[in-house]
C-alpha positions as CSV (number, residue, x, y, z in Angstrom):
1,M,0.9,-2.9,7.2
2,L,1.3,-5.1,10.3
3,V,4.8,-6.0,9.3
4,F,6.0,-2.4,9.6
5,A,4.3,-2.4,13.1
6,E,6.1,-5.1,14.1
7,L,9.5,-3.8,13.0
8,G,8.8,-0.8,15.3
9,M,7.1,-2.7,18.2
10,G,9.1,-5.9,18.3
11,Q,5.7,-8.0,17.8
12,K,3.8,-6.2,20.6
13,N,1.1,-5.5,18.3
14,L,0.4,-9.1,17.7
15,L,0.7,-10.0,21.5
16,N,-1.9,-7.4,22.2
17,M,-4.1,-8.7,19.4
18,Y,-4.1,-12.2,21.0
19,T,-3.7,-11.5,24.7
20,D,-6.1,-12.8,27.2
21,T,-5.9,-9.9,29.2
22,Q,-8.4,-6.9,28.9
23,A,-5.7,-4.3,29.1
24,G,-3.8,-5.9,26.0
25,R,-7.1,-5.8,23.9
26,D,-7.9,-2.3,25.2
27,R,-4.5,-1.3,23.9
28,W,-5.1,-2.8,20.5
29,R,-8.3,-1.0,20.2
30,I,-6.7,2.3,20.9
31,H,-4.1,1.8,18.1
32,R,-6.9,0.9,15.7
33,K,-8.9,3.9,16.7
34,L,-5.9,6.0,16.0
35,M,-5.1,4.5,12.7
36,H,-8.7,5.1,11.5
37,A,-8.1,8.9,12.3
38,G,-5.5,8.9,9.5
39,V,-7.0,6.2,7.1
40,G,-10.6,5.8,7.8
41,I,-13.2,6.0,5.1
42,Q,-14.2,9.6,5.8
43,Q,-10.7,10.8,6.6
44,V,-9.2,9.5,3.1
45,R,-11.8,11.6,1.1
46,K,-9.8,14.6,2.2
47,Y,-6.6,13.4,0.7
48,R,-8.2,13.2,-3.0
49,T,-6.8,16.6,-4.2
50,F,-2.9,15.7,-3.6
51,Q,-3.5,12.2,-4.6
52,D,-4.8,13.5,-8.0
53,N,-1.8,15.8,-8.4
54,E,0.8,13.1,-7.5
55,S,-0.8,10.9,-10.1
56,K,-0.5,13.6,-12.7
57,V,3.1,14.0,-11.9
58,V,3.6,10.3,-12.4
59,A,2.2,10.5,-15.9
60,Y,4.5,13.6,-16.5
61,D,7.5,11.7,-15.2
62,L,6.8,8.7,-17.4
63,L,7.2,11.0,-20.5
64,S,10.9,12.0,-19.6
65,S,12.0,8.7,-18.3
66,P,9.7,5.8,-18.9
67,E,12.5,3.2,-18.4
68,K,12.3,4.3,-14.6
69,F,8.7,3.5,-14.5
70,V,9.3,1.3,-11.1
71,E,11.0,4.3,-9.5
72,H,8.3,6.7,-10.4
73,F,5.6,4.3,-9.0
74,E,7.5,3.9,-5.8
75,R,8.1,7.6,-5.5
76,Y,4.3,8.2,-6.1
77,A,3.1,5.7,-3.5
78,T,5.5,6.8,-0.8
79,S,4.9,10.5,-1.6
80,V,1.2,10.1,-1.0
81,V,1.7,8.5,2.3
82,S,4.4,10.9,3.3
83,I,1.8,13.8,2.8
84,I,-0.6,11.9,5.0
85,A,1.8,11.2,7.7
86,F,4.1,14.2,7.6
87,G,2.6,16.8,5.5
88,R,5.6,16.8,3.1
89,R,5.8,15.0,-0.1
90,V,8.7,12.8,-1.7
91,A,10.0,14.7,-4.7
92,S,12.7,12.2,-5.7
93,P,13.6,8.5,-5.5
94,E,16.7,9.4,-3.8
95,D,14.6,11.0,-1.0
96,P,15.7,9.4,2.4
97,I,12.0,8.4,3.2
98,I,11.7,6.4,0.1
99,T,15.2,4.7,0.3
100,E,14.7,3.7,3.7
101,V,11.1,2.6,3.6
102,I,11.7,0.4,0.4
103,A,14.8,-1.1,2.1
104,A,13.0,-1.8,5.3
105,M,10.3,-3.3,3.2
106,H,12.6,-5.7,1.6
107,L,13.9,-6.7,4.9
108,A,10.5,-7.1,6.5
109,A,9.3,-9.7,3.7
110,D,11.2,-12.2,5.8
111,L,8.8,-11.9,8.4
112,N,6.1,-13.2,6.2
113,V,7.3,-16.7,5.4
114,P,5.9,-18.7,8.3
115,V,8.4,-21.5,8.0
116,L,11.5,-19.1,7.8
117,A,10.1,-17.3,10.9
118,R,10.5,-20.2,13.0
119,F,14.1,-20.5,12.8
120,P,16.0,-19.3,15.8
121,N,17.9,-16.0,14.8
122,E,21.3,-17.7,15.7
123,I,21.1,-20.2,12.8
124,A,18.9,-17.9,10.4
125,P,21.3,-15.2,8.8
126,W,18.5,-14.1,6.6
127,K,16.7,-12.6,9.6
128,H,19.7,-10.9,11.1
129,G,18.5,-7.4,9.8
130,L,15.2,-8.2,11.6
131,G,16.6,-8.9,14.8
132,A,16.9,-6.7,17.7
133,R,19.0,-4.3,15.9
134,G,16.7,-4.2,12.9
135,R,13.7,-3.5,15.2
136,K,15.6,-1.0,17.1
137,G,16.7,0.7,13.9
138,A,13.2,0.7,12.4
139,H,11.8,2.1,15.7
140,K,14.5,5.1,15.6
141,F,13.7,5.8,12.0
142,F,10.1,6.2,12.2
143,H,10.1,7.8,15.6
144,A,12.8,10.2,14.5
145,L,10.6,11.1,11.3
146,A,7.5,11.6,13.4
147,S,9.5,13.9,15.9
148,E,11.0,16.0,13.1
149,A,7.6,16.4,11.3
150,G,5.9,17.2,14.6
151,S,8.5,20.0,15.5
152,K,8.1,21.8,12.1
153,P,5.4,24.6,11.8
154,G,2.4,24.0,9.5
155,H,0.4,21.0,8.1
156,D,-1.4,20.7,11.6
157,S,-3.7,18.2,10.0
158,S,-0.8,15.7,9.2
159,Y,-1.4,12.2,10.9
160,V,1.8,12.6,13.0
161,K,0.6,16.0,14.5
162,H,-2.8,14.3,15.4
163,L,-1.0,11.4,16.8
164,L,1.4,13.6,18.9
165,R,-1.6,15.6,20.1
166,E,-3.2,12.4,21.3
167,A,-0.3,10.7,22.8
168,P,-0.8,12.2,26.4
169,Q,-4.4,11.1,26.5
170,H,-3.6,7.6,25.6
171,S,0.0,7.5,27.2
172,L,1.6,6.6,24.0
173,D,5.2,5.7,24.2
174,A,7.9,6.1,21.7
175,E,7.5,2.7,20.2
176,E,3.8,3.1,19.7
177,I,4.2,6.2,17.9
178,S,6.8,4.6,15.6
179,S,4.6,1.5,15.1
180,L,1.6,3.7,14.1
181,T,3.7,5.9,11.7
182,G,5.2,3.0,10.2
183,N,1.8,1.3,9.6
184,L,1.0,3.9,7.2
185,F,4.0,3.2,4.9
186,G,3.4,-0.6,5.1
187,A,0.0,-0.3,4.1
188,G,0.3,2.4,1.3
189,S,3.8,2.4,-0.2
190,D,4.9,-1.1,-1.5
191,T,1.2,-2.2,-2.0
192,S,0.3,0.6,-4.0
193,S,3.6,0.6,-6.2
194,S,3.5,-3.1,-6.8
195,T,-0.2,-2.8,-7.9
196,L,0.8,-0.3,-10.4
197,I,3.7,-2.4,-11.8
198,T,1.3,-5.3,-12.1
199,F,-1.1,-3.1,-14.0
200,V,1.5,-2.3,-16.5
201,L,2.5,-5.9,-16.7
202,A,-1.3,-6.7,-17.5
203,C,-1.4,-4.1,-20.3
204,C,1.5,-5.5,-21.9
205,A,0.6,-9.2,-21.7
206,F,-2.9,-8.7,-22.6
207,P,-3.2,-5.8,-24.9
208,A,-6.7,-7.0,-26.4
209,A,-8.2,-5.7,-23.0
210,L,-7.1,-2.1,-23.5
211,P,-9.2,-0.7,-26.6
212,R,-12.4,-1.0,-24.7
213,A,-10.8,0.8,-21.6
214,W,-9.6,3.5,-24.1
215,A,-12.9,4.0,-25.6
216,E,-14.5,4.4,-22.3
217,L,-12.0,6.8,-21.1
218,D,-12.4,8.8,-24.5
219,G,-16.3,9.1,-24.0
220,V,-16.4,10.1,-20.5
221,V,-13.0,12.0,-20.0
222,G,-11.9,12.9,-23.4
223,S,-8.3,14.3,-24.1
224,A,-8.5,17.8,-22.6
225,R,-8.3,16.4,-19.0
226,S,-7.3,13.3,-16.9
227,P,-9.8,11.2,-14.9
228,S,-10.8,12.7,-11.7
229,M,-12.3,11.2,-8.4
230,D,-14.0,14.4,-7.4
231,A,-15.9,14.5,-10.9
232,G,-17.2,11.1,-10.3
233,D,-15.6,9.7,-13.6
234,D,-15.1,6.4,-12.2
235,A,-18.9,5.7,-11.6
236,K,-19.4,6.5,-15.4
237,M,-16.5,4.0,-16.4
238,P,-17.6,0.4,-15.5
239,Y,-15.1,-1.4,-17.7
240,V,-12.3,0.7,-16.4
241,R,-13.3,0.0,-12.7
242,A,-13.5,-3.7,-13.7
243,F,-10.0,-3.5,-15.3
244,C,-8.5,-2.3,-12.1
245,R,-10.4,-4.9,-10.1
246,E,-8.9,-7.7,-12.5
247,V,-5.5,-6.3,-11.9
248,L,-5.9,-6.7,-8.2
249,R,-7.3,-10.5,-8.7
250,W,-5.1,-11.6,-11.5
251,R,-1.8,-11.3,-9.8
252,S,-2.7,-10.5,-6.1
253,V,0.1,-8.5,-4.4
254,A,-1.1,-9.9,-1.1
255,V,-0.4,-13.5,-1.4
256,I,-1.3,-14.3,2.0
257,G,-3.3,-11.4,3.3
258,G,-6.0,-10.2,5.7
259,Q,-5.6,-9.1,9.3
260,P,-4.6,-12.3,11.2
261,H,-7.4,-13.9,13.4
262,A,-7.2,-16.3,16.3
263,P,-10.1,-18.4,17.8
264,V,-10.9,-17.8,21.4
265,R,-11.4,-21.5,22.0
266,D,-10.8,-24.7,20.4
267,D,-12.9,-25.0,17.0
268,V,-13.3,-27.5,14.1
269,Y,-14.3,-26.2,10.7
270,G,-14.5,-28.2,7.7
271,G,-13.1,-31.4,9.4
272,Y,-10.1,-29.3,10.5
273,F,-9.1,-28.8,14.1
274,I,-8.1,-25.3,14.9
275,P,-7.0,-24.9,18.5
276,K,-7.4,-21.7,20.6
277,G,-5.0,-19.0,19.8
278,A,-3.9,-20.3,16.5
279,W,-2.9,-17.9,13.9
280,V,-5.4,-17.9,11.1
281,Q,-4.9,-16.1,7.7
282,G,-6.8,-16.1,4.4
283,N,-5.0,-17.4,1.4
284,V,-5.9,-14.5,-1.1
285,W,-4.0,-16.0,-3.9
286,A,-5.9,-19.4,-3.8
287,M,-9.4,-17.4,-3.3
288,H,-8.6,-15.4,-6.6
289,H,-7.5,-18.4,-8.6
290,H,-10.3,-20.7,-7.6
291,E,-12.0,-22.2,-10.8
292,R,-15.3,-22.0,-9.5
293,E,-15.3,-18.3,-8.5
294,F,-13.0,-17.2,-11.4
295,P,-13.1,-19.4,-14.3
296,E,-9.9,-19.5,-16.4
297,P,-8.2,-17.5,-13.4
298,D,-4.8,-17.0,-15.3
299,R,-6.6,-15.2,-18.1
300,F,-6.7,-11.4,-17.5
301,A,-10.6,-10.7,-18.2
302,P,-11.9,-7.5,-16.7
303,E,-15.4,-8.4,-18.1
304,R,-15.7,-11.0,-15.3
305,F,-16.5,-8.2,-13.0
306,L,-19.4,-6.9,-15.2
307,E,-22.8,-8.0,-14.3
308,G,-24.4,-10.2,-16.9
309,D,-21.1,-11.5,-18.4
310,A,-20.7,-15.2,-18.9
311,L,-17.4,-15.0,-16.6
312,A,-19.3,-13.2,-13.8
313,R,-19.8,-15.1,-10.5
314,P,-21.6,-14.1,-7.4
315,F,-18.2,-13.9,-5.4
316,P,-18.9,-13.3,-1.7
317,G,-19.6,-9.7,-1.0
318,E,-20.3,-6.6,-3.4
319,R,-16.8,-6.0,-4.2
320,G,-16.1,-9.5,-5.6
321,Y,-12.4,-9.3,-4.6
322,M,-10.0,-8.8,-1.8
323,T,-7.1,-6.4,-1.9
324,F,-4.6,-6.2,0.9
325,G,-3.7,-7.0,4.4
326,N,-0.5,-8.0,6.1
327,G,1.3,-10.8,4.6
328,L,3.4,-12.0,1.9
329,N,3.5,-9.2,-0.5
330,W,5.0,-9.6,-4.1
331,R,5.5,-7.7,-7.3
332,P,6.4,-8.8,-11.0
333,R,9.9,-9.4,-11.8
334,P,11.7,-6.6,-13.7
335,F,10.6,-6.2,-17.1
336,K,10.9,-3.5,-20.0
337,C,8.1,-1.7,-21.6
338,S,7.2,1.5,-23.4
339,F,4.9,4.2,-22.6
340,T,3.3,6.2,-25.5
341,P,0.6,8.8,-25.3
342,R,-2.2,7.8,-27.7
343,S,-2.5,11.3,-29.5
344,P,-0.8,14.7,-29.3
345,E,-3.8,16.2,-27.5
346,I,-3.3,13.7,-24.6
347,L,0.5,14.3,-24.6
348,Q,-0.4,18.0,-24.3
349,T,-2.8,17.3,-21.3
350,I,-0.1,15.4,-19.5
351,E,2.6,18.1,-19.8
352,R,0.0,20.8,-18.8
353,E,-1.3,18.9,-15.9
354,G,1.9,17.6,-14.7
355,K,3.5,21.2,-14.5
356,Q,0.5,22.6,-12.9
357,A,0.5,19.8,-10.3
358,L,4.1,20.5,-9.3
359,Q,3.2,23.7,-8.5
360,D,0.2,22.8,-6.4
361,L,2.2,20.4,-4.6
362,E,4.8,23.1,-3.7
363,Q,3.0,23.5,-0.3
364,Y,4.2,20.2,0.8
365,A,7.7,20.6,-0.1
366,G,10.3,19.5,2.6
367,T,13.4,17.7,3.6
368,T,14.3,14.9,6.0
369,E,17.5,15.2,8.0
370,Y,17.5,11.8,9.8
371,R,19.3,8.8,8.1
372,M,18.9,5.2,9.0
373,S,22.2,3.8,7.8
374,L,21.4,0.0,8.6
375,F,18.8,-0.2,6.1
376,A,20.5,1.6,3.5
377,K,23.5,-0.3,3.7
378,R,21.7,-3.6,3.6
379,K,19.9,-2.5,0.6
380,Q,23.0,-1.9,-1.3
């Protein structure tokens, strides 16, 4: 998430986080408050209906072109974020929102390699897309999308319209609006699609883990409908929940994750000297593969998250795992797989619900006129 903010802000967010001035810290708090207005715990509950519909569309898409599952996952994740941000969905992988956002994410990955980030731009050709031109292009792209969405009628509850209403009160400039809009895509697009790809990889690599999940789904949901957050299905399926948690742990998308912190004074921890202002981040991969907390860490074992299991450990916190933050995100290398409904009844349900979901999502139909050619050309 922070990576997209820095593309739009030229690292001003980081400077505000670590500044010694009260004005800088206050600015950071305003940004955080505005982000919570879009993706806070209470707010995201309002998004369940279109999230549910978009997930049904994904399942429907997989029936017709399963070989394009990566594209379907990327479209799904970007569409959910686009509805939140702009009040309009992404109906196709060729939509400029998805092509530009994914291209920008690929470029932004360079910012997350600490050693490479230290090289001066003049001798670091891999950073040229993230220099002044890259930041300027990203800023223009996200600000143009925000302005375009703000000028169109309807969808007054979208995040961008809320942001534009709040802009005069907080004296938000164009770069800040760009940054806050980009934050949503950095947080919710690549991370979500990469996790879904990892989920498929886990299913292919460890098929023995699937029958128990199928049995739980059949017992709680049946074959006449898909699972629903509003119905409270997840609370009745502990193994399915554990399966999802194990996906997040087994091959963590955020390798180096968590919001960066900095000590306000020199400190010593575990024999290590940490100077004031040093950038400190958690190594999520190392934590998720620590033998003490997760025995046999490379084995995909959802039962480790079930209370009373031999593999279970009292990992810090109730959740027992960490998900995302800013940092070095990755996904599996390309691989082939097939998707087959387990019964004719499930196939009929996917087709029926997918068609209905597309009708329900018509209210979010829309187009984007703006194109950011710098990112598109570099992606090609």
